N, CA, C and O atoms as CSV, one atom per row, in Angstrom:
chain,resi,resn,atom,element,x,y,z
A,1,MET,N,N,23.697,8.121,-10.347
A,1,MET,CA,C,22.344,8.464,-9.962
A,1,MET,C,C,21.692,7.256,-9.300
A,1,MET,O,O,21.820,6.140,-9.804
A,2,ALA,N,N,21.020,7.447,-8.221
A,2,ALA,CA,C,20.327,6.365,-7.517
A,2,ALA,C,C,18.911,6.212,-8.052
A,2,ALA,O,O,18.397,7.081,-8.755
A,3,ASP,N,N,18.291,5.085,-7.703
A,3,ASP,CA,C,16.885,4.892,-8.046
A,3,ASP,C,C,16.056,6.029,-7.448
A,3,ASP,O,O,16.325,6.481,-6.335
A,4,ALA,N,N,15.057,6.482,-8.185
A,4,ALA,CA,C,14.106,7.479,-7.675
A,4,ALA,C,C,12.867,6.718,-7.222
A,4,ALA,O,O,12.102,6.217,-8.046
A,5,VAL,N,N,12.675,6.636,-5.907
A,5,VAL,CA,C,11.584,5.831,-5.353
A,5,VAL,C,C,10.629,6.701,-4.549
A,5,VAL,O,O,11.011,7.735,-4.001
A,6,ALA,N,N,9.374,6.255,-4.492
A,6,ALA,CA,C,8.372,6.947,-3.684
A,6,ALA,C,C,7.367,5.926,-3.178
A,6,ALA,O,O,7.041,4.959,-3.866
A,7,SER,N,N,6.886,6.156,-1.972
A,7,SER,CA,C,5.823,5.349,-1.381
A,7,SER,C,C,4.726,6.299,-0.930
A,7,SER,O,O,4.995,7.305,-0.273
A,8,GLN,N,N,3.486,5.975,-1.286
A,8,GLN,CA,C,2.346,6.815,-0.913
A,8,GLN,C,C,1.256,5.950,-0.301
A,8,GLN,O,O,0.953,4.870,-0.807
A,9,THR,N,N,0.674,6.426,0.780
A,9,THR,CA,C,-0.528,5.811,1.323
A,9,THR,C,C,-1.701,6.614,0.784
A,9,THR,O,O,-1.903,7.766,1.166
A,10,LEU,N,N,-2.470,6.001,-0.103
A,10,LEU,CA,C,-3.599,6.683,-0.734
A,10,LEU,C,C,-4.824,6.674,0.161
A,10,LEU,O,O,-5.628,7.606,0.134
A,11,PHE,N,N,-4.967,5.615,0.958
A,11,PHE,CA,C,-6.087,5.491,1.892
A,11,PHE,C,C,-5.642,4.608,3.044
A,11,PHE,O,O,-5.011,3.574,2.825
A,12,ASP,N,N,-5.964,5.005,4.270
A,12,ASP,CA,C,-5.650,4.206,5.455
A,12,ASP,C,C,-6.852,4.249,6.380
A,12,ASP,O,O,-6.986,5.158,7.199
A,13,GLY,N,N,-7.724,3.262,6.245
A,13,GLY,CA,C,-8.937,3.190,7.047
A,13,GLY,C,C,-8.807,2.180,8.166
A,13,GLY,O,O,-7.710,1.718,8.478
A,14,GLU,N,N,-9.931,1.843,8.766
A,14,GLU,CA,C,-9.911,0.932,9.911
A,14,GLU,C,C,-9.402,-0.459,9.531
A,14,GLU,O,O,-8.637,-1.059,10.285
A,15,ARG,N,N,-9.813,-0.974,8.382
A,15,ARG,CA,C,-9.426,-2.327,7.993
A,15,ARG,C,C,-8.827,-2.404,6.589
A,15,ARG,O,O,-8.514,-3.490,6.101
A,16,THR,N,N,-8.672,-1.267,5.953
A,16,THR,CA,C,-8.188,-1.257,4.571
A,16,THR,C,C,-7.167,-0.144,4.386
A,16,THR,O,O,-7.357,0.981,4.848
A,17,ALA,N,N,-6.086,-0.481,3.704
A,17,ALA,CA,C,-5.101,0.523,3.294
A,17,ALA,C,C,-4.831,0.313,1.809
A,17,ALA,O,O,-4.746,-0.821,1.337
A,18,VAL,N,N,-4.697,1.406,1.088
A,18,VAL,CA,C,-4.341,1.362,-0.322
A,18,VAL,C,C,-3.033,2.125,-0.454
A,18,VAL,O,O,-2.928,3.281,-0.042
A,19,MET,N,N,-2.030,1.456,-1.039
A,19,MET,CA,C,-0.706,2.064,-1.119
A,19,MET,C,C,-0.192,2.016,-2.549
A,19,MET,O,O,-0.549,1.132,-3.328
A,20,LYS,N,N,0.663,2.996,-2.878
A,20,LYS,CA,C,1.248,3.108,-4.217
A,20,LYS,C,C,2.757,3.246,-4.071
A,20,LYS,O,O,3.250,4.015,-3.246
A,21,PHE,N,N,3.481,2.485,-4.887
A,21,PHE,CA,C,4.938,2.496,-4.840
A,21,PHE,C,C,5.474,2.707,-6.249
A,21,PHE,O,O,5.000,2.078,-7.196
A,22,THR,N,N,6.455,3.584,-6.391
A,22,THR,CA,C,7.100,3.792,-7.684
A,22,THR,C,C,8.605,3.668,-7.529
A,22,THR,O,O,9.168,3.975,-6.478
A,23,ASN,N,N,9.247,3.212,-8.601
A,23,ASN,CA,C,10.698,3.110,-8.639
A,23,ASN,C,C,11.133,3.357,-10.071
A,23,ASN,O,O,10.908,2.522,-10.947
A,24,LEU,N,N,11.752,4.494,-10.308
A,24,LEU,CA,C,12.380,4.773,-11.590
A,24,LEU,C,C,13.847,4.418,-11.412
A,24,LEU,O,O,14.618,5.168,-10.814
A,25,SER,N,N,14.212,3.269,-11.939
A,25,SER,CA,C,15.514,2.689,-11.612
A,25,SER,C,C,16.601,3.086,-12.596
A,25,SER,O,O,16.370,3.197,-13.800
A,26,ASP,N,N,17.785,3.294,-12.053
A,26,ASP,CA,C,18.972,3.500,-12.874
A,26,ASP,C,C,19.713,2.181,-13.067
A,26,ASP,O,O,20.807,2.150,-13.631
A,27,GLY,N,N,19.112,1.097,-12.596
A,27,GLY,CA,C,19.718,-0.224,-12.717
A,27,GLY,C,C,20.283,-0.755,-11.416
A,27,GLY,O,O,20.613,-1.937,-11.324
A,28,THR,N,N,20.402,0.107,-10.396
A,28,THR,CA,C,20.940,-0.371,-9.121
A,28,THR,C,C,19.905,-1.172,-8.349
A,28,THR,O,O,20.262,-2.101,-7.624
A,29,GLY,N,N,18.630,-0.832,-8.489
A,29,GLY,CA,C,17.556,-1.598,-7.869
A,29,GLY,C,C,17.460,-1.427,-6.367
A,29,GLY,O,O,18.128,-0.590,-5.761
A,30,GLU,N,N,16.598,-2.258,-5.787
A,30,GLU,CA,C,16.369,-2.256,-4.345
A,30,GLU,C,C,16.501,-3.683,-3.834
A,30,GLU,O,O,16.254,-4.637,-4.573
A,31,SER,N,N,16.885,-3.830,-2.586
A,31,SER,CA,C,17.025,-5.150,-1.987
A,31,SER,C,C,16.335,-5.182,-0.630
A,31,SER,O,O,16.844,-4.649,0.355
A,32,LYS,N,N,15.163,-5.818,-0.597
A,32,LYS,CA,C,14.368,-5.999,0.615
A,32,LYS,C,C,14.215,-4.695,1.406
A,32,LYS,O,O,14.554,-4.611,2.586
A,33,VAL,N,N,13.696,-3.694,0.715
A,33,VAL,CA,C,13.459,-2.375,1.300
A,33,VAL,C,C,12.070,-2.352,1.930
A,33,VAL,O,O,11.105,-2.825,1.330
A,34,LEU,N,N,11.970,-1.803,3.141
A,34,LEU,CA,C,10.689,-1.706,3.839
A,34,LEU,C,C,9.736,-0.813,3.056
A,34,LEU,O,O,10.041,0.351,2.794
A,35,LYS,N,N,8.577,-1.362,2.682
A,35,LYS,CA,C,7.573,-0.605,1.935
A,35,LYS,C,C,6.283,-0.444,2.724
A,35,LYS,O,O,5.638,0.601,2.639
A,36,VAL,N,N,5.895,-1.457,3.490
A,36,VAL,CA,C,4.702,-1.359,4.328
A,36,VAL,C,C,5.134,-1.590,5.768
A,36,VAL,O,O,5.495,-2.704,6.147
A,37,ASP,N,N,5.094,-0.531,6.564
A,37,ASP,CA,C,5.423,-0.592,7.989
A,37,ASP,C,C,4.102,-0.591,8.748
A,37,ASP,O,O,3.459,0.451,8.883
A,38,VAL,N,N,3.696,-1.762,9.242
A,38,VAL,CA,C,2.367,-1.871,9.855
A,38,VAL,C,C,2.219,-0.979,11.080
A,38,VAL,O,O,1.101,-0.605,11.435
A,39,SER,N,N,3.319,-0.633,11.730
A,39,SER,CA,C,3.220,0.215,12.924
A,39,SER,C,C,2.768,1.629,12.580
A,39,SER,O,O,2.340,2.373,13.463
A,40,THR,N,N,2.857,2.010,11.303
A,40,THR,CA,C,2.432,3.351,10.895
A,40,THR,C,C,0.995,3.382,10.384
A,40,THR,O,O,0.460,4.459,10.121
A,41,LEU,N,N,0.362,2.218,10.238
A,41,LEU,CA,C,-1.022,2.176,9.754
A,41,LEU,C,C,-1.988,2.462,10.896
A,41,LEU,O,O,-1.678,2.211,12.061
A,42,ASN,N,N,-3.156,2.987,10.556
A,42,ASN,CA,C,-4.151,3.352,11.562
A,42,ASN,C,C,-4.616,2.158,12.377
A,42,ASN,O,O,-4.695,1.037,11.875
A,43,SER,N,N,-4.921,2.416,13.642
A,43,SER,CA,C,-5.529,1.411,14.514
A,43,SER,C,C,-7.006,1.284,14.174
A,43,SER,O,O,-7.576,2.149,13.509
A,44,SER,N,N,-7.624,0.193,14.639
A,44,SER,CA,C,-9.065,0.026,14.444
A,44,SER,C,C,-9.817,0.995,15.353
A,44,SER,O,O,-9.230,1.612,16.242
A,45,ASN,N,N,-11.112,1.121,15.120
A,45,ASN,CA,C,-11.934,1.999,15.963
A,45,ASN,C,C,-11.928,1.557,17.419
A,45,ASN,O,O,-12.131,2.371,18.320
A,46,SER,N,N,-11.695,0.264,17.652
A,46,SER,CA,C,-11.646,-0.239,19.025
A,46,SER,C,C,-10.266,-0.065,19.655
A,46,SER,O,O,-10.064,-0.420,20.816
A,47,GLY,N,N,-9.309,0.486,18.885
A,47,GLY,CA,C,-7.983,0.757,19.422
A,47,GLY,C,C,-6.953,-0.329,19.160
A,47,GLY,O,O,-5.807,-0.196,19.588
A,48,LYS,N,N,-7.334,-1.410,18.464
A,48,LYS,CA,C,-6.376,-2.482,18.170
A,48,LYS,C,C,-5.386,-1.991,17.117
A,48,LYS,O,O,-5.782,-1.518,16.052
A,49,VAL,N,N,-4.096,-2.110,17.425
A,49,VAL,CA,C,-3.069,-1.664,16.488
A,49,VAL,C,C,-2.917,-2.682,15.366
A,49,VAL,O,O,-3.184,-3.870,15.547
A,50,CYS,N,N,-2.489,-2.206,14.220
A,50,CYS,CA,C,-2.266,-3.074,13.068
A,50,CYS,C,C,-0.990,-3.876,13.300
A,50,CYS,O,O,0.063,-3.308,13.591
A,51,ASP,N,N,-1.089,-5.203,13.170
A,51,ASP,CA,C,0.095,-6.039,13.358
A,51,ASP,C,C,0.395,-6.895,12.132
A,51,ASP,O,O,1.265,-7.765,12.176
A,52,GLY,N,N,-0.323,-6.651,11.041
A,52,GLY,CA,C,-0.074,-7.391,9.809
A,52,GLY,C,C,-1.054,-6.980,8.733
A,52,GLY,O,O,-2.051,-6.311,9.005
A,53,VAL,N,N,-0.763,-7.385,7.509
A,53,VAL,CA,C,-1.618,-7.049,6.379
A,53,VAL,C,C,-1.898,-8.296,5.549
A,53,VAL,O,O,-1.163,-9.282,5.602
A,54,THR,N,N,-2.971,-8.222,4.791
A,54,THR,CA,C,-3.301,-9.204,3.770
A,54,THR,C,C,-3.309,-8.458,2.444
A,54,THR,O,O,-3.957,-7.419,2.321
A,55,ILE,N,N,-2.603,-8.975,1.463
A,55,ILE,CA,C,-2.545,-8.327,0.154
A,55,ILE,C,C,-3.690,-8.871,-0.688
A,55,ILE,O,O,-3.748,-10.068,-0.968
A,56,THR,N,N,-4.605,-7.981,-1.092
A,56,THR,CA,C,-5.755,-8.427,-1.873
A,56,THR,C,C,-5.595,-8.177,-3.372
A,56,THR,O,O,-6.125,-8.935,-4.184
A,57,LYS,N,N,-4.878,-7.130,-3.742
A,57,LYS,CA,C,-4.678,-6.834,-5.166
A,57,LYS,C,C,-3.282,-6.275,-5.384
A,57,LYS,O,O,-2.742,-5.555,-4.545
A,58,VAL,N,N,-2.712,-6.625,-6.530
A,58,VAL,CA,C,-1.417,-6.088,-6.934
A,58,VAL,C,C,-1.552,-5.603,-8.372
A,58,VAL,O,O,-1.902,-6.371,-9.267
A,59,TYR,N,N,-1.274,-4.328,-8.581
A,59,TYR,CA,C,-1.222,-3.748,-9.916
A,59,TYR,C,C,0.215,-3.314,-10.145
A,59,TYR,O,O,0.841,-2.751,-9.247
A,60,GLY,N,N,0.743,-3.568,-11.329
A,60,GLY,CA,C,2.115,-3.164,-11.579
A,60,GLY,C,C,2.395,-2.939,-13.050
A,60,GLY,O,O,1.728,-3.501,-13.918
A,61,ALA,N,N,3.375,-2.121,-13.314
A,61,ALA,CA,C,3.911,-1.932,-14.660
A,61,ALA,C,C,5.423,-1.966,-14.513
A,61,ALA,O,O,6.007,-1.112,-13.846
A,62,THR,N,N,6.051,-2.947,-15.131
A,62,THR,CA,C,7.498,-3.102,-14.995
A,62,THR,C,C,8.155,-3.048,-16.370
A,62,THR,O,O,7.570,-3.445,-17.378
A,63,HIS,N,N,9.374,-2.550,-16.381
A,63,HIS,CA,C,10.166,-2.523,-17.608
A,63,HIS,C,C,11.607,-2.828,-17.227
A,63,HIS,O,O,12.270,-2.014,-16.584
A,64,GLY,N,N,12.082,-3.985,-17.618
A,64,GLY,CA,C,13.475,-4.338,-17.387
A,64,GLY,C,C,13.786,-4.875,-16.005
A,64,GLY,O,O,14.948,-5.141,-15.697
A,65,LEU,N,N,12.773,-5.042,-15.165
A,65,LEU,CA,C,13.025,-5.597,-13.838
A,65,LEU,C,C,11.789,-6.315,-13.318
A,65,LEU,O,O,10.668,-6.073,-13.767
A,66,GLU,N,N,12.018,-7.192,-12.373
A,66,GLU,CA,C,10.955,-7.890,-11.660
A,66,GLU,C,C,10.861,-7.278,-10.271
A,66,GLU,O,O,11.876,-6.875,-9.703
A,67,VAL,N,N,9.662,-7.205,-9.723
A,67,VAL,CA,C,9.482,-6.722,-8.353
A,67,VAL,C,C,9.086,-7.915,-7.488
A,67,VAL,O,O,8.084,-8.582,-7.745
A,68,GLN,N,N,9.885,-8.168,-6.466
A,68,GLN,CA,C,9.620,-9.268,-5.539
A,68,GLN,C,C,9.085,-8.690,-4.238
A,68,GLN,O,O,9.652,-7.749,-3.684
A,69,ILE,N,N,7.983,-9.265,-3.757
A,69,ILE,CA,C,7.325,-8.809,-2.533
A,69,ILE,C,C,7.584,-9.854,-1.455
A,69,ILE,O,O,7.306,-11.038,-1.649
A,70,TYR,N,N,8.117,-9.412,-0.317
A,70,TYR,CA,C,8.482,-10.323,0.773
A,70,TYR,C,C,7.725,-9.988,2.050
A,70,TYR,O,O,7.430,-8.826,2.329
A,71,TRP,N,N,7.415,-11.029,2.822
A,71,TRP,CA,C,6.966,-10.867,4.208
A,71,TRP,C,C,8.223,-10.753,5.056
A,71,TRP,O,O,9.123,-11.583,4.934
A,72,ASP,N,N,8.301,-9.750,5.904
A,72,ASP,CA,C,9.462,-9.538,6.766
A,72,ASP,C,C,9.423,-10.491,7.954
A,72,ASP,O,O,8.406,-10.598,8.638
A,73,ALA,N,N,10.526,-11.177,8.194
A,73,ALA,CA,C,10.659,-12.113,9.319
A,73,ALA,C,C,12.145,-12.349,9.549
A,73,ALA,O,O,12.984,-11.757,8.871
A,74,THR,N,N,12.471,-13.212,10.501
A,74,THR,CA,C,13.874,-13.556,10.725
A,74,THR,C,C,14.485,-14.040,9.414
A,74,THR,O,O,15.569,-13.601,9.029
A,75,THR,N,N,13.792,-14.939,8.736
A,75,THR,CA,C,14.125,-15.324,7.367
A,75,THR,C,C,12.959,-14.867,6.500
A,75,THR,O,O,11.876,-15.450,6.551
A,76,ASP,N,N,13.182,-13.818,5.702
A,76,ASP,CA,C,12.106,-13.248,4.889
A,76,ASP,C,C,11.543,-14.299,3.936
A,76,ASP,O,O,12.269,-15.164,3.447
A,77,VAL,N,N,10.228,-14.210,3.676
A,77,VAL,CA,C,9.545,-15.178,2.822
A,77,VAL,C,C,8.987,-14.466,1.592
A,77,VAL,O,O,8.283,-13.463,1.712
A,78,LEU,N,N,9.309,-14.991,0.409
A,78,LEU,CA,C,8.778,-14.426,-0.825
A,78,LEU,C,C,7.269,-14.613,-0.847
A,78,LEU,O,O,6.770,-15.732,-0.725
A,79,CYS,N,N,6.556,-13.524,-1.002
A,79,CYS,CA,C,5.095,-13.532,-1.047
A,79,CYS,C,C,4.600,-13.615,-2.487
A,79,CYS,O,O,3.733,-14.432,-2.799
A,80,TRP,N,N,5.145,-12.774,-3.364
A,80,TRP,CA,C,4.688,-12.705,-4.743
A,80,TRP,C,C,5.742,-11.983,-5.564
A,80,TRP,O,O,6.567,-11.249,-5.020
A,81,ALA,N,N,5.713,-12.194,-6.877
A,81,ALA,CA,C,6.621,-11.476,-7.768
A,81,ALA,C,C,5.844,-10.938,-8.962
A,81,ALA,O,O,5.039,-11.646,-9.566
A,82,VAL,N,N,6.095,-9.690,-9.288
A,82,VAL,CA,C,5.528,-9.065,-10.483
A,82,VAL,C,C,6.571,-9.233,-11.586
A,82,VAL,O,O,7.691,-8.742,-11.449
A,83,PRO,N,N,6.220,-9.923,-12.687
A,83,PRO,CA,C,7.224,-10.249,-13.702
A,83,PRO,C,C,7.755,-9.034,-14.451
A,83,PRO,O,O,7.131,-7.974,-14.497
A,84,GLN,N,N,8.940,-9.234,-15.038
A,84,GLN,CA,C,9.573,-8.211,-15.872
A,84,GLN,C,C,8.698,-7.846,-17.060
A,84,GLN,O,O,7.929,-8.664,-17.566
A,85,ASN,N,N,8.832,-6.610,-17.487
A,85,ASN,CA,C,8.242,-6.157,-18.749
A,85,ASN,C,C,6.760,-6.498,-18.867
A,85,ASN,O,O,6.329,-7.132,-19.830
A,86,SER,N,N,5.993,-6.068,-17.876
A,86,SER,CA,C,4.565,-6.404,-17.899
A,86,SER,C,C,3.707,-5.256,-17.374
A,86,SER,O,O,4.142,-4.450,-16.551
A,87,ASN,N,N,2.500,-5.211,-17.868
A,87,ASN,CA,C,1.420,-4.448,-17.252
A,87,ASN,C,C,0.603,-5.502,-16.545
A,87,ASN,O,O,0.093,-6.421,-17.187
A,88,TYR,N,N,0.467,-5.391,-15.242
A,88,TYR,CA,C,0.095,-6.530,-14.426
A,88,TYR,C,C,-1.033,-6.179,-13.476
A,88,TYR,O,O,-1.046,-5.103,-12.879
A,89,CYS,N,N,-1.979,-7.097,-13.341
A,89,CYS,CA,C,-3.044,-6.960,-12.353
A,89,CYS,C,C,-3.370,-8.344,-11.826
A,89,CYS,O,O,-3.682,-9.250,-12.599
A,90,MET,N,N,-3.301,-8.512,-10.526
A,90,MET,CA,C,-3.649,-9.774,-9.889
A,90,MET,C,C,-4.602,-9.472,-8.748
A,90,MET,O,O,-4.312,-8.626,-7.902
A,91,ASP,N,N,-5.730,-10.153,-8.718
A,91,ASP,CA,C,-6.751,-9.956,-7.695
A,91,ASP,C,C,-6.873,-11.243,-6.886
A,91,ASP,O,O,-7.255,-12.285,-7.418
A,92,PHE,N,N,-6.549,-11.164,-5.607
A,92,PHE,CA,C,-6.559,-12.332,-4.725
A,92,PHE,C,C,-7.771,-12.361,-3.800
A,92,PHE,O,O,-7.821,-13.172,-2.876
A,93,THR,N,N,-8.751,-11.486,-4.037
A,93,THR,CA,C,-9.885,-11.398,-3.111
A,93,THR,C,C,-10.698,-12.687,-3.067
A,93,THR,O,O,-11.228,-13.038,-2.013
A,94,ASN,N,N,-10.808,-13.402,-4.188
A,94,ASN,CA,C,-11.597,-14.637,-4.205
A,94,ASN,C,C,-11.004,-15.741,-3.341
A,94,ASN,O,O,-11.709,-16.675,-2.957
A,95,VAL,N,N,-9.719,-15.642,-3.033
A,95,VAL,CA,C,-9.069,-16.652,-2.184
A,95,VAL,C,C,-8.726,-16.084,-0.807
A,95,VAL,O,O,-7.981,-16.700,-0.045
A,96,GLY,N,N,-9.268,-14.916,-0.492
A,96,GLY,CA,C,-9.032,-14.322,0.821
A,96,GLY,C,C,-7.781,-13.486,0.926
A,96,GLY,O,O,-7.428,-13.036,2.016
A,97,GLY,N,N,-7.097,-13.268,-0.188
A,97,GLY,CA,C,-5.888,-12.460,-0.173
A,97,GLY,C,C,-4.655,-13.288,0.139
A,97,GLY,O,O,-4.751,-14.459,0.507
A,98,LEU,N,N,-3.501,-12.664,-0.013
A,98,LEU,CA,C,-2.233,-13.295,0.357
A,98,LEU,C,C,-1.961,-12.960,1.814
A,98,LEU,O,O,-1.811,-11.792,2.171
A,99,THR,N,N,-1.897,-13.979,2.646
A,99,THR,CA,C,-1.661,-13.763,4.072
A,99,THR,C,C,-0.239,-14.151,4.426
A,99,THR,O,O,0.373,-14.998,3.774
A,100,ASN,N,N,0.267,-13.527,5.453
A,100,ASN,CA,C,1.648,-13.728,5.869
A,100,ASN,C,C,1.834,-15.133,6.427
A,100,ASN,O,O,1.230,-15.500,7.435
A,101,ASN,N,N,2.677,-15.916,5.756
A,101,ASN,CA,C,2.979,-17.268,6.207
A,101,ASN,C,C,4.431,-17.410,6.644
A,101,ASN,O,O,4.960,-18.519,6.711
A,102,ALA,N,N,5.070,-16.288,6.940
A,102,ALA,CA,C,6.457,-16.328,7.397
A,102,ALA,C,C,6.514,-16.956,8.784
A,102,ALA,O,O,5.544,-16.897,9.539
A,103,GLY,N,N,7.628,-17.544,9.108
A,103,GLY,CA,C,7.771,-18.250,10.379
A,103,GLY,C,C,8.238,-17.349,11.504
A,103,GLY,O,O,7.598,-16.344,11.815
A,104,ALA,N,N,9.354,-17.710,12.112
A,104,ALA,CA,C,9.870,-17.007,13.287
A,104,ALA,C,C,10.197,-15.553,12.974
A,104,ALA,O,O,10.667,-15.226,11.884
A,105,GLY,N,N,9.945,-14.698,13.937
A,105,GLY,CA,C,10.329,-13.298,13.825
A,105,GLY,C,C,9.456,-12.472,12.906
A,105,GLY,O,O,9.898,-11.436,12.410
A,106,VAL,N,N,8.220,-12.903,12.663
A,106,VAL,CA,C,7.310,-12.164,11.785
A,106,VAL,C,C,7.060,-10.769,12.356
A,106,VAL,O,O,6.738,-10.619,13.535
A,107,THR,N,N,7.213,-9.754,11.506
A,107,THR,CA,C,6.953,-8.373,11.941
A,107,THR,C,C,5.617,-7.855,11.432
A,107,THR,O,O,5.074,-6.898,11.984
A,108,GLY,N,N,5.078,-8.480,10.380
A,108,GLY,CA,C,3.874,-7.972,9.731
A,108,GLY,C,C,4.183,-7.004,8.609
A,108,GLY,O,O,3.289,-6.636,7.846
A,109,ASP,N,N,5.435,-6.585,8.495
A,109,ASP,CA,C,5.841,-5.616,7.477
A,109,ASP,C,C,6.030,-6.289,6.114
A,109,ASP,O,O,6.123,-7.512,6.012
A,110,VAL,N,N,6.083,-5.451,5.069
A,110,VAL,CA,C,6.263,-5.928,3.699
A,110,VAL,C,C,7.497,-5.255,3.107
A,110,VAL,O,O,7.698,-4.051,3.265
A,111,LEU,N,N,8.319,-6.046,2.425
A,111,LEU,CA,C,9.556,-5.576,1.808
A,111,LEU,C,C,9.482,-5.773,0.298
A,111,LEU,O,O,8.790,-6.672,-0.179
A,112,PHE,N,N,10.194,-4.932,-0.456
A,112,PHE,CA,C,10.289,-5.093,-1.908
A,112,PHE,C,C,11.754,-5.238,-2.304
A,112,PHE,O,O,12.642,-4.614,-1.723
A,113,SER,N,N,11.977,-6.075,-3.302
A,113,SER,CA,C,13.264,-6.164,-3.989
A,113,SER,C,C,13.010,-6.078,-5.479
A,113,SER,O,O,11.917,-6.392,-5.951
A,114,THR,N,N,14.025,-5.650,-6.222
A,114,THR,CA,C,13.945,-5.698,-7.676
A,114,THR,C,C,15.035,-6.627,-8.181
A,114,THR,O,O,16.089,-6.768,-7.560
A,115,ALA,N,N,14.766,-7.258,-9.317
A,115,ALA,CA,C,15.739,-8.178,-9.906
A,115,ALA,C,C,15.668,-8.066,-11.419
A,115,ALA,O,O,14.619,-7.755,-11.983
A,116,ASP,N,N,16.802,-8.326,-12.073
A,116,ASP,CA,C,16.845,-8.316,-13.546
A,116,ASP,C,C,16.134,-9.529,-14.082
A,116,ASP,O,O,16.056,-9.712,-15.297
């Protein structure tokens, strides 16, 4: 049996998107799977297409695995990790959010991996 995964866009406005991701794992996990594809997010009212995101809040509940969040680039960059066996909430709004600091080949997309 493979992992049962789902991605939902709960809200996609001009400057804000709220997304939900679930993974009921059989232990095989995920490895740098595309979760946020900026090309699919709404453009601004002025027509500017989305070319990147800033992560302002992360909520998570994990059991038996860690979730690693990566910025997609030629060499992917670890953005944040949600620890194993936790009910987790991190709010980055006071520091302006987590912004993409990946180097060459930045796509603006976000990837997830799971680890034991």
